[in-house]
PABA-697281 format. One record per atom (N, C-alpha, C, O, CB): residue number from 1; z, x, y; residue in three letters; chain. Coordinates in nm, 2 decimals. Each point is the difference from the previous one (the first is absolute). Glycine has a CB too. Layout:
! residues N
{NUM, {Z, X, Y}, ALA, A}
...
***
This chain:
! residues 66
{1, {-0.18, -0.15, -1.16}, MET, A}
{1, {-0.09, 0.14, -0.02}, MET, A}
{1, {-0.11, -0.03, 0.02}, MET, A}
{1, {-0.03, -0.07, -0.09}, MET, A}
{1, {0.13, 0.16, -0.04}, MET, A}
{2, {-0.20, -0.07, 0.20}, VAL, A}
{2, {-0.12, 0.02, -0.01}, VAL, A}
{2, {-0.07, 0.12, -0.04}, VAL, A}
{2, {0.02, 0.10, 0.08}, VAL, A}
{2, {0.02, -0.26, 0.04}, VAL, A}
{3, {-0.11, 0.18, -0.20}, ALA, A}
{3, {-0.06, 0.13, -0.04}, ALA, A}
{3, {-0.14, -0.03, -0.04}, ALA, A}
{3, {-0.02, -0.11, -0.05}, ALA, A}
{3, {0.24, 0.21, -0.03}, ALA, A}
{4, {-0.31, -0.02, 0.10}, GLY, A}
{4, {-0.14, -0.01, -0.03}, GLY, A}
{4, {-0.07, 0.15, 0.06}, GLY, A}
{4, {0.05, 0.10, 0.06}, GLY, A}
{4, {-0.03, -0.39, -0.05}, GLY, A}
{5, {-0.14, 0.25, -0.03}, TYR, A}
{5, {-0.08, 0.15, 0.02}, TYR, A}
{5, {-0.03, -0.07, 0.14}, TYR, A}
{5, {-0.01, -0.11, 0.04}, TYR, A}
{5, {-0.11, 0.24, -0.29}, TYR, A}
{6, {0.10, 0.04, 0.31}, SER, A}
{6, {-0.03, -0.02, 0.17}, SER, A}
{6, {-0.13, -0.10, 0.04}, SER, A}
{6, {-0.10, 0.01, -0.07}, SER, A}
{6, {0.20, 0.25, 0.10}, SER, A}
{7, {-0.10, -0.34, 0.08}, GLY, A}
{7, {-0.10, -0.06, 0.03}, GLY, A}
{7, {0.00, -0.14, -0.05}, GLY, A}
{7, {-0.09, -0.08, 0.03}, GLY, A}
{7, {0.00, 0.29, -0.01}, GLY, A}
{8, {0.19, -0.24, -0.11}, VAL, A}
{8, {-0.03, -0.14, -0.07}, VAL, A}
{8, {0.06, -0.12, 0.10}, VAL, A}
{8, {0.00, -0.12, -0.05}, VAL, A}
{8, {0.01, 0.23, -0.21}, VAL, A}
{9, {0.05, -0.08, 0.38}, GLY, A}
{9, {0.07, -0.10, 0.07}, GLY, A}
{9, {0.13, -0.03, -0.03}, GLY, A}
{9, {0.05, -0.11, 0.01}, GLY, A}
{9, {-0.23, 0.03, 0.00}, GLY, A}
{10, {0.26, 0.19, -0.04}, LYS, A}
{10, {0.17, -0.01, 0.00}, LYS, A}
{10, {0.05, -0.04, 0.11}, LYS, A}
{10, {0.08, -0.10, 0.03}, LYS, A}
{10, {-0.04, 0.26, -0.17}, LYS, A}
{11, {-0.09, -0.07, 0.22}, THR, A}
{11, {0.05, -0.06, 0.17}, THR, A}
{11, {-0.01, -0.08, 0.06}, THR, A}
{11, {0.09, -0.03, 0.08}, THR, A}
{11, {-0.10, 0.15, -0.05}, THR, A}
{12, {-0.10, -0.17, -0.06}, ALA, A}
{12, {-0.06, -0.12, 0.07}, ALA, A}
{12, {0.07, -0.14, -0.10}, ALA, A}
{12, {-0.03, -0.12, 0.03}, ALA, A}
{12, {-0.23, 0.28, 0.06}, ALA, A}
{13, {0.31, -0.14, -0.18}, LEU, A}
{13, {0.03, -0.11, -0.11}, LEU, A}
{13, {0.17, -0.01, 0.07}, LEU, A}
{13, {0.06, -0.11, 0.03}, LEU, A}
{13, {-0.26, 0.18, -0.31}, LEU, A}
{14, {0.24, 0.07, 0.29}, VAL, A}
{14, {0.14, 0.00, 0.07}, VAL, A}
{14, {0.02, -0.09, 0.13}, VAL, A}
{14, {0.08, -0.10, 0.01}, VAL, A}
{14, {-0.08, 0.33, -0.09}, VAL, A}
{15, {-0.08, -0.17, 0.17}, GLY, A}
{15, {-0.03, -0.08, 0.10}, GLY, A}
{15, {0.02, -0.11, -0.01}, GLY, A}
{15, {0.11, -0.04, 0.04}, GLY, A}
{15, {-0.23, 0.15, 0.01}, GLY, A}
{16, {0.03, -0.17, -0.10}, GLN, A}
{16, {0.00, -0.18, -0.02}, GLN, A}
{16, {0.11, -0.05, -0.01}, GLN, A}
{16, {0.04, -0.09, 0.06}, GLN, A}
{16, {-0.23, 0.08, -0.16}, GLN, A}
{17, {0.26, 0.10, -0.03}, LEU, A}
{17, {0.13, -0.08, -0.05}, LEU, A}
{17, {0.08, 0.00, 0.13}, LEU, A}
{17, {0.05, -0.10, 0.05}, LEU, A}
{17, {-0.05, 0.18, -0.31}, LEU, A}
{18, {0.01, 0.03, 0.31}, LYS, A}
{18, {0.10, 0.02, 0.12}, LYS, A}
{18, {-0.01, -0.10, 0.11}, LYS, A}
{18, {0.11, -0.03, 0.06}, LYS, A}
{18, {-0.11, 0.26, -0.10}, LYS, A}
{19, {-0.09, -0.29, 0.06}, GLU, A}
{19, {-0.04, -0.09, 0.11}, GLU, A}
{19, {0.07, -0.17, -0.06}, GLU, A}
{19, {0.03, -0.09, 0.07}, GLU, A}
{19, {-0.29, 0.27, 0.02}, GLU, A}
{20, {0.26, -0.18, -0.24}, ILE, A}
{20, {0.04, -0.15, 0.01}, ILE, A}
{20, {0.16, -0.02, -0.05}, ILE, A}
{20, {0.04, -0.10, -0.06}, ILE, A}
{20, {-0.30, 0.03, 0.00}, ILE, A}
{21, {0.35, 0.20, 0.09}, LYS, A}
{21, {0.13, -0.01, -0.01}, LYS, A}
{21, {0.07, -0.08, 0.08}, LYS, A}
{21, {-0.03, -0.02, 0.11}, LYS, A}
{21, {0.01, 0.20, -0.17}, LYS, A}
{22, {0.12, -0.24, -0.02}, GLN, A}
{22, {0.07, -0.10, 0.10}, GLN, A}
{22, {0.16, 0.03, -0.02}, GLN, A}
{22, {0.03, 0.00, -0.12}, GLN, A}
{22, {-0.24, -0.19, 0.10}, GLN, A}
{23, {0.27, 0.20, 0.08}, GLN, A}
{23, {0.17, 0.05, 0.04}, GLN, A}
{23, {0.01, 0.10, -0.14}, GLN, A}
{23, {0.07, -0.04, -0.10}, GLN, A}
{23, {0.05, -0.22, 0.24}, GLN, A}
{24, {-0.18, 0.38, -0.14}, ALA, A}
{24, {0.03, 0.08, -0.08}, ALA, A}
{24, {-0.06, 0.15, 0.05}, ALA, A}
{24, {-0.06, 0.01, 0.11}, ALA, A}
{24, {0.08, -0.21, -0.28}, ALA, A}
{25, {0.00, 0.28, 0.12}, TYR, A}
{25, {-0.02, 0.13, 0.04}, TYR, A}
{25, {-0.08, 0.06, -0.10}, TYR, A}
{25, {0.02, 0.02, -0.12}, TYR, A}
{25, {0.18, -0.01, 0.25}, TYR, A}
{26, {-0.34, 0.04, -0.05}, PHE, A}
{26, {-0.09, 0.04, -0.09}, PHE, A}
{26, {-0.02, 0.19, 0.01}, PHE, A}
{26, {-0.01, 0.06, 0.11}, PHE, A}
{26, {-0.11, -0.33, -0.07}, PHE, A}
{27, {0.13, 0.33, -0.14}, ILE, A}
{27, {0.01, 0.17, 0.03}, ILE, A}
{27, {-0.12, 0.05, -0.08}, ILE, A}
{27, {-0.04, -0.06, -0.10}, ILE, A}
{27, {0.31, 0.10, 0.12}, ILE, A}
{28, {-0.32, 0.06, 0.02}, SER, A}
{28, {-0.10, 0.05, -0.04}, SER, A}
{28, {0.01, 0.16, 0.05}, SER, A}
{28, {0.05, 0.03, 0.11}, SER, A}
{28, {-0.18, -0.27, -0.12}, SER, A}
{29, {0.07, 0.32, -0.11}, GLY, A}
{29, {0.00, 0.16, 0.04}, GLY, A}
{29, {-0.13, 0.02, -0.09}, GLY, A}
{29, {-0.05, -0.07, -0.09}, GLY, A}
{29, {0.33, 0.17, 0.13}, GLY, A}
{30, {-0.31, 0.01, 0.01}, LYS, A}
{30, {-0.18, 0.06, -0.03}, LYS, A}
{30, {0.07, 0.12, -0.04}, LYS, A}
{30, {0.10, 0.05, 0.06}, LYS, A}
{30, {-0.32, -0.14, 0.15}, LYS, A}
{31, {0.16, 0.13, -0.34}, TYR, A}
{31, {0.00, 0.14, -0.02}, TYR, A}
{31, {-0.11, 0.12, 0.07}, TYR, A}
{31, {-0.12, -0.03, -0.02}, TYR, A}
{31, {0.24, -0.09, -0.19}, TYR, A}
{32, {-0.10, 0.21, 0.26}, ASP, A}
{32, {-0.06, 0.10, 0.09}, ASP, A}
{32, {-0.06, 0.11, -0.08}, ASP, A}
{32, {0.09, 0.08, -0.01}, ASP, A}
{32, {0.07, -0.13, 0.19}, ASP, A}
{33, {-0.24, 0.08, -0.23}, PHE, A}
{33, {-0.04, 0.11, -0.08}, PHE, A}
{33, {0.06, 0.13, 0.09}, PHE, A}
{33, {0.03, 0.10, -0.06}, PHE, A}
{33, {-0.26, -0.24, -0.06}, PHE, A}
{34, {0.23, 0.13, 0.25}, ASN, A}
{34, {0.05, 0.12, 0.08}, ASN, A}
{34, {0.13, 0.04, 0.01}, ASN, A}
{34, {0.05, 0.11, 0.04}, ASN, A}
{34, {-0.22, -0.15, 0.07}, ASN, A}
{35, {0.25, -0.07, -0.16}, LYS, A}
{35, {0.15, 0.00, -0.01}, LYS, A}
{35, {0.06, 0.01, -0.17}, LYS, A}
{35, {0.11, -0.04, -0.04}, LYS, A}
{35, {-0.12, -0.14, 0.29}, LYS, A}
{36, {-0.09, 0.24, -0.33}, ARG, A}
{36, {0.05, -0.03, -0.13}, ARG, A}
{36, {0.10, 0.10, -0.02}, ARG, A}
{36, {0.05, 0.00, -0.11}, ARG, A}
{36, {-0.25, -0.10, 0.03}, ARG, A}
{37, {0.25, 0.19, 0.15}, ASP, A}
{37, {0.11, 0.07, 0.02}, ASP, A}
{37, {0.12, -0.05, -0.01}, ASP, A}
{37, {0.10, 0.04, -0.06}, ASP, A}
{37, {-0.23, 0.06, 0.16}, ASP, A}
{38, {0.12, -0.20, -0.01}, VAL, A}
{38, {0.14, -0.08, 0.02}, VAL, A}
{38, {0.02, -0.10, -0.05}, VAL, A}
{38, {-0.06, -0.10, 0.02}, VAL, A}
{38, {0.06, 0.15, 0.14}, VAL, A}
{39, {0.12, -0.06, -0.25}, PRO, A}
{39, {0.03, -0.10, -0.13}, PRO, A}
{39, {0.01, -0.11, 0.04}, PRO, A}
{39, {0.06, -0.02, 0.11}, PRO, A}
{39, {0.05, 0.14, -0.23}, PRO, A}
{40, {-0.16, -0.23, 0.06}, TYR, A}
{40, {0.00, -0.15, 0.05}, TYR, A}
{40, {-0.04, -0.05, 0.12}, TYR, A}
{40, {0.02, -0.12, 0.03}, TYR, A}
{40, {0.13, 0.13, -0.14}, TYR, A}
{41, {-0.22, 0.07, 0.19}, SER, A}
{41, {-0.06, -0.02, 0.12}, SER, A}
{41, {-0.04, -0.14, 0.04}, SER, A}
{41, {0.04, -0.05, 0.10}, SER, A}
{41, {-0.12, 0.27, -0.13}, SER, A}
{42, {0.01, -0.28, -0.05}, ALA, A}
{42, {-0.03, -0.14, 0.02}, ALA, A}
{42, {0.11, -0.09, -0.02}, ALA, A}
{42, {0.00, -0.10, 0.07}, ALA, A}
{42, {-0.22, 0.15, -0.14}, ALA, A}
{43, {0.34, -0.03, -0.02}, ILE, A}
{43, {0.11, -0.09, -0.02}, ILE, A}
{43, {0.06, 0.05, 0.15}, ILE, A}
{43, {0.03, -0.10, 0.07}, ILE, A}
{43, {0.01, 0.07, -0.37}, ILE, A}
{44, {-0.03, 0.12, 0.35}, VAL, A}
{44, {0.07, 0.03, 0.14}, VAL, A}
{44, {-0.05, -0.11, 0.13}, VAL, A}
{44, {0.05, -0.08, 0.08}, VAL, A}
{44, {-0.05, 0.36, -0.17}, VAL, A}
{45, {-0.18, -0.23, 0.05}, GLY, A}
{45, {-0.07, -0.09, 0.12}, GLY, A}
{45, {0.04, -0.15, -0.03}, GLY, A}
{45, {0.00, -0.07, 0.10}, GLY, A}
{45, {-0.21, 0.24, -0.07}, GLY, A}
{46, {0.24, -0.22, -0.13}, ALA, A}
{46, {-0.01, -0.15, 0.01}, ALA, A}
{46, {0.16, -0.03, 0.01}, ALA, A}
{46, {0.02, -0.12, 0.00}, ALA, A}
{46, {-0.27, 0.07, -0.15}, ALA, A}
{47, {0.34, 0.12, 0.14}, PHE, A}
{47, {0.13, -0.05, 0.05}, PHE, A}
{47, {0.00, 0.03, 0.14}, PHE, A}
{47, {0.07, -0.08, 0.07}, PHE, A}
{47, {0.05, 0.10, -0.29}, PHE, A}
{48, {-0.18, 0.08, 0.30}, THR, A}
{48, {-0.03, 0.04, 0.13}, THR, A}
{48, {-0.05, -0.13, 0.03}, THR, A}
{48, {0.07, -0.05, 0.08}, THR, A}
{48, {-0.11, 0.31, -0.08}, THR, A}
{49, {-0.05, -0.33, -0.03}, ASP, A}
{49, {-0.06, -0.12, 0.07}, ASP, A}
{49, {0.09, -0.13, -0.01}, ASP, A}
{49, {0.01, -0.09, 0.08}, ASP, A}
{49, {-0.24, 0.19, -0.14}, ASP, A}
{50, {0.32, -0.08, -0.09}, MET, A}
{50, {0.09, -0.13, 0.00}, MET, A}
{50, {0.09, 0.02, 0.13}, MET, A}
{50, {-0.01, -0.08, 0.09}, MET, A}
{50, {0.01, 0.04, -0.38}, MET, A}
{51, {0.11, 0.14, 0.31}, VAL, A}
{51, {0.08, 0.02, 0.10}, VAL, A}
{51, {-0.08, 0.00, 0.12}, VAL, A}
{51, {0.08, -0.03, 0.10}, VAL, A}
{51, {0.08, 0.16, -0.23}, VAL, A}
{52, {-0.29, -0.12, 0.18}, ASN, A}
{52, {-0.03, -0.04, 0.13}, ASN, A}
{52, {0.00, -0.13, 0.04}, ASN, A}
{52, {0.05, -0.05, 0.10}, ASN, A}
{52, {-0.16, 0.22, -0.11}, ASN, A}
{53, {0.04, -0.25, -0.13}, GLN, A}
{53, {0.00, -0.14, -0.01}, GLN, A}
{53, {0.15, -0.06, 0.02}, GLN, A}
{53, {0.01, -0.07, 0.09}, GLN, A}
{53, {-0.21, 0.09, -0.24}, GLN, A}
{54, {0.30, 0.01, 0.08}, VAL, A}
{54, {0.15, -0.02, 0.05}, VAL, A}
{54, {0.03, 0.02, 0.14}, VAL, A}
{54, {0.05, -0.08, 0.07}, VAL, A}
{54, {0.00, 0.14, -0.28}, VAL, A}
{55, {-0.10, 0.06, 0.24}, ARG, A}
{55, {0.04, 0.00, 0.17}, ARG, A}
{55, {-0.03, -0.09, 0.09}, ARG, A}
{55, {0.07, -0.05, 0.09}, ARG, A}
{55, {-0.08, 0.23, -0.12}, ARG, A}
{56, {-0.12, -0.19, 0.00}, LEU, A}
{56, {-0.12, -0.08, 0.10}, LEU, A}
{56, {0.04, -0.11, -0.03}, LEU, A}
{56, {0.03, -0.07, 0.10}, LEU, A}
{56, {-0.24, 0.19, -0.09}, LEU, A}
{57, {0.23, -0.19, -0.13}, ARG, A}
{57, {0.08, -0.17, -0.01}, ARG, A}
{57, {0.10, -0.03, 0.04}, ARG, A}
{57, {0.03, -0.12, 0.05}, ARG, A}
{57, {-0.10, 0.09, -0.22}, ARG, A}
{58, {0.17, 0.16, 0.16}, SER, A}
{58, {0.17, -0.04, 0.06}, SER, A}
{58, {-0.04, 0.00, 0.16}, SER, A}
{58, {0.04, -0.10, 0.06}, SER, A}
{58, {0.15, 0.25, -0.26}, SER, A}
{59, {-0.28, -0.04, 0.27}, LEU, A}
{59, {0.02, 0.02, 0.12}, LEU, A}
{59, {-0.07, -0.16, 0.09}, LEU, A}
{59, {0.05, -0.04, 0.11}, LEU, A}
{59, {-0.06, 0.35, -0.17}, LEU, A}
{60, {-0.11, -0.39, -0.02}, ALA, A}
{60, {-0.06, -0.09, 0.04}, ALA, A}
{60, {0.11, -0.13, -0.03}, ALA, A}
{60, {-0.01, -0.08, 0.08}, ALA, A}
{60, {-0.23, 0.21, -0.10}, ALA, A}
{61, {0.31, -0.15, -0.08}, GLU, A}
{61, {0.13, -0.08, -0.03}, GLU, A}
{61, {0.08, 0.00, 0.13}, GLU, A}
{61, {0.00, -0.11, 0.06}, GLU, A}
{61, {0.00, 0.18, -0.30}, GLU, A}
{62, {0.06, 0.04, 0.30}, LEU, A}
{62, {0.08, 0.00, 0.09}, LEU, A}
{62, {-0.05, -0.04, 0.13}, LEU, A}
{62, {0.06, -0.07, 0.08}, LEU, A}
{62, {0.04, 0.22, -0.20}, LEU, A}
{63, {-0.24, -0.10, 0.13}, LEU, A}
{63, {-0.06, -0.02, 0.13}, LEU, A}
{63, {-0.02, -0.15, 0.01}, LEU, A}
{63, {0.02, -0.04, 0.11}, LEU, A}
{63, {-0.12, 0.28, -0.11}, LEU, A}
{64, {0.05, -0.34, -0.10}, PHE, A}
{64, {0.00, -0.10, 0.02}, PHE, A}
{64, {0.11, -0.12, -0.03}, PHE, A}
{64, {-0.02, -0.12, 0.02}, PHE, A}
{64, {-0.18, 0.24, -0.03}, PHE, A}
{65, {0.30, -0.06, -0.05}, ARG, A}
{65, {0.11, -0.08, -0.02}, ARG, A}
{65, {0.10, -0.03, 0.13}, ARG, A}
{65, {0.08, -0.09, 0.02}, ARG, A}
{65, {-0.12, 0.17, -0.26}, ARG, A}
{66, {0.01, 0.02, 0.32}, ALA, A}
{66, {0.10, 0.00, 0.14}, ALA, A}
{66, {-0.06, -0.08, 0.10}, ALA, A}
{66, {0.06, -0.01, 0.11}, ALA, A}
{66, {0.04, 0.24, -0.15}, ALA, A}
***
């Protein structure tokens, strides 16, 4: 979990960490003030990202193993 004031570089930090991952899933969700009435919107976004990564990875494994 990364927290802090706006404009201090949280998104840039997470972006750099995402680039150095190896053989792992890295998920991130971002709180949107306009969606403040949607409970757990950042968590839903993070897990949506993970599901997409798994789907893409599974598709790539299927294509390259054949």
